[in-house]
N, C-alpha and C positions, 0 to 999 in steps of 0.2 A: 504494500500500500504506500502511495506517495506520502512524503512527510507532510505536505500541505494538507492533504485529505485527513490524515491521522490527527493532526493538530486541531482541525476543525471539529472532528468528532469528539475529541477529548474536551474541547472548550464548550461543546453544546450544552452539557448539563449545567455548567457554570453560568452560561448566558441565560438559560431558562430560569435558574434560581434568581439571578439578578433581575430579570424582567419581572418575575413574580413578586419580588420584594419591592421593586419600584411601583408596581401596580397596587400593592398593599398600602404603600405610603400615599398614593394618589386617592385611594378610596377611604382612607382613615378619617374617622373611625367607622367601622361597619358592624360593630357589636358593642354591648355595654362596657363601660370603663369602671374602674374602682378607685376610690380615694381612701387611703389608709390614714386614719387619725390615730396617732400613737398614745391615746388616752382613752379611758373609759367614757361612756356616754355621759353627757351633762357637762356644764362649765363652758367657759368662753371658747376653748378650742373646738368643742363640738358645734357650737353655734356658728362660728366662723366657717368651719369645714362644710357644714351642711348647706349654708348659704352659697358657698362657692360651688359645691357639687350640683345643686339645683340649677344655678345660673349657667354653669358650663354645659350641663346636660341639655338645656334648652337650645343653646347655641350650636352644640355639636350634633344635635338631633339623635343623640343616643343617651340613655340613662347613665349617670355617674353614681354608682352605688357606694355608699359610705360603709367603711369597715373599721369599727373601733377595736384597736389592738393595743391596749395599755400594758404597762409593765416595764420595770427596770428604767424608769425615768424617760421613757420614749424609745429606748434602744430596741426593744422587741419589734415595735412597729416599723422603725427605721430599717431594721434588718430584712423584713419581709420585702420591702421595696428594693433594697440594695441587691437582693438575690432574685428579683423578678426578671422576666424577659424584657429586654430594652426595646419594647415595641410601642410604648406610650399608653398602654392600656391600664397600667398601674401607676398611680401617683401617690405622693406623700405630702401631708400637711406638715411642713417643717416649721419649727419654732426656735426661738432664741435659746430656750433651756433644753428642750428635748433633742435638738439637732446640733447646735454649736457647743453649748456648755457641757453637755454629756460627753462629747468627744474629748474635752479638755481635762475633765476630772476623773475619767475612767482610765486605768492603766492599760486595759486590754479591751479592744473593740472587735466585734465580729465583721466589721466592714471598714473600708477606707473612705473617709468623708469626701476626699477629693475625686477619686477615680470611680467610686461605685455609685455616684449620683450625678444626674444632669439637671442643672438649674432650668426651671421653666419660667417663673416670674415671682416678683414680690407682690404681696397683698397689702400689707400695711402694718402699723404698730400701735400699741397702747402704751403711752407714757406712764411710768410708775409714779405713785404718790409716796412720798416719805412722810409717815404719820406716826404719832406718838399717843400714848395714853394721856388724857388731860391732866393727870397728876404730875407729868413731867414738866418741869419749869423751863420750857422753851417754846417760842412761837415763830422763830425765824431760823435760818440755817446758821447764822452767826451765833445765836444764843445756844443752838444745839451743839455746835462745835465747842463753845466755851464751857458748857455744862459737862460735855463728855470728857474734856481735858481734865476737869477737876473731880469727876465722879470716882468714888471709891466705896464699893466695888464698881467696875465699869458698867455703863449702860448696856442693856441686853436687847437683842433683836431676834424676833421669831421668824421662822421660815418653814416652807413646805418640806424641807429635808436637806440633807447634805448634797451639795452639788447642784442645787436648783438655782433658778434665776435669782430668787431672793437671797440665797447664800452668797452668790457672787456679787449681788448688789450691795449687801452689807459690807463685804470685803472692800469694794470700790469706795464706799462711803467712808470707811475707816481710814483707808489710804489717803484719800484726797483731803480729809479733814485733819489728818495727822493725829488720830486718836485710837484708843483701844475700845472695841465693842465685843461683847460676849455673844457668841452665836448659840441660839437655842433651837435645835431642829425638831420638827414635828412630822407626823405622817399626813401631810396635806396642809393646805392653807387655812381651812376652817378651824382646826384646833389651835393653830398659831394665832389666828385673829382672836379667838375666844380668850386666850390668855393675855393678849395685849389689852383687850377691852376690860378684863378683870383686874388689870394692873400688876399681874404677875411677871409680865415682860414689858419692857419700855417702848419698843420701837418695832415698826414693820414697814416694809416697802412692798407694794403690790400694784397691779393695774388699777386704774381709777374706778371702773364701774362697780366691782364688788365692794369697794370701800365707801362709795358715795352715800348710802343710807346712814352709815355711822358718822360720817363727817357732817351730814346734815343735822342729825339729832344731837351732836355734841359729845357723843360717847367716844369719839376719836378726833384728834386734832391734826389737821393737815399742816405740815411744815413747809412743804414745797412740792411742786410737780417737777420731776427729774427730766426736764425737757427744755429745748431752746425756746419753745413757744407755748402759750397757754392752751388748755383743752376746752373744747366746746361744752363738755359735760361738767367741768369745774372751772368756769371762767374767772372766778374771783380768787383762785389759788395761785399765788406767784410762783414763777419757775425758779429752778436753781440758778439759771443764767441771770435772771433779773436780780437775784440776791448776791451775785458776785462769785458764783461757783459754776461757771460754764462747762467745766470738765466733768461734772457729775451728771451724766446722761444715762438714764436707765429706762429701757423700753422692753416690752414683750412684743416681739414681732412675729409675723406669719408670712409664709411663702410656699410655693409649690415646687417640688422637684420630682424627677422620674429616675428610673434606673440609669446607671452609667452607660454611655454608648447609644442612647436613644437618638435616632437620626434627626438631623436638623429640620427637615420639612415637617416632621411630626411635632417636634418641639415648637416650631413656629405656629402650627395650628392650635396647639394647646395654649400657647402664650396669647394668641389673638382672642380665643374664647374666654380666657381668664380676664383680660383687660376689658373686653366688652361687658363682662359680668360686673366688674368693679365700677364701670361707668354708668351702671343702671341706677337711677335715682332711688328706687326702692331698696336696693342692696346697700347703697351708701347710707340711707337713713337708718336701716337696721344695724349696720356696723357701728354707726355713731352712737346708737343706744348702748352698744357693748363697750364703748370707749375706744374703738379702733379707728384710727385715722388712716384712710386709704392712700396708698402711694404706688400706683401701678408703675412697674419698671418699663423703660422704653424698649428694652430688648432682654432676652434671656441672659445674654452675656453681662449686661449691666447688673442683673441680680447676682450672677456668679461673682462679680467683682465685689459687690456688697458682702457676700458671704465670706470671702477671703479677708476683707478688712475687718469685719466684725469678729471673726475668729482670732485675728491677731490682737485686736484690742483687748479681748477678754483673756487671751493667753497670758498677756503681761500681768493682768490683775491676779489671775489664778496662780501663776508662778510665784509672784511676790507674796501671796497669802498662804502658799503651800496647801492649796485645796486639792485633795485627792481622795478618791473612794477606793479603799483596799478590798 
């Protein structure tokens, strides 16, 4: 058989597979998709994820089925997506704590944060409130710093657990104020908040929406919003930047990623559906009620750049604080 003929025959299966794959990309999606939320049902992550799933499903003309897979601070759900087929049919609701911080405080991860995920798009963020029990004699960031410097024993802060966003936020606060704060971890935000309200713990940082009722009735005192700009749901609360502490920025953010190696055209389709969802006035209103400020990314690559920068920022804080989960 001539070499040219044999080469064509050998290449035929490859050409057929390539054509089939290209066709699959052109018809994407042709079946239901799934969105893995790495937390149990309920809470802000679930609300955000389900709003995104419903909106994207309508625009992709295929249902986006939500799958809650909580455990290990988000790592179990992340791992499902990392090991899924890179075809765009499985997405992850990535978050500041469950995605970035978990990779920094855990010594051994079942996936590689850089190579095993493909950025799709940024959703938005919820600036955190720095709040204290009303018995704490501080109303501003300056007063909190001065009180913390003289406190003996140190002021304490409650969090949803070791290695969570709240834990890293407390470490950032201590480093930037030049003070010592005692970390008191709990199994979830609710019990931590309960002890702050009871005065057993002094301080908490958390997204604004869950704290708003307690700030309104005076059982919790807001010191500052850890953000460059004020929040629509707490317009009267000054920011850390306004009070002279612009380096104290703490947000709970959300974004979408897929499995590493997902083809560019498929990522572009998902990114477009995500941004169209985020520009829906009804979605924007519902997100605002959850305290989430929407910031659609211009491109998937822009979201990827944000992920790299955010991880580096928190890596410095966590290294300096020695935060590790053994």
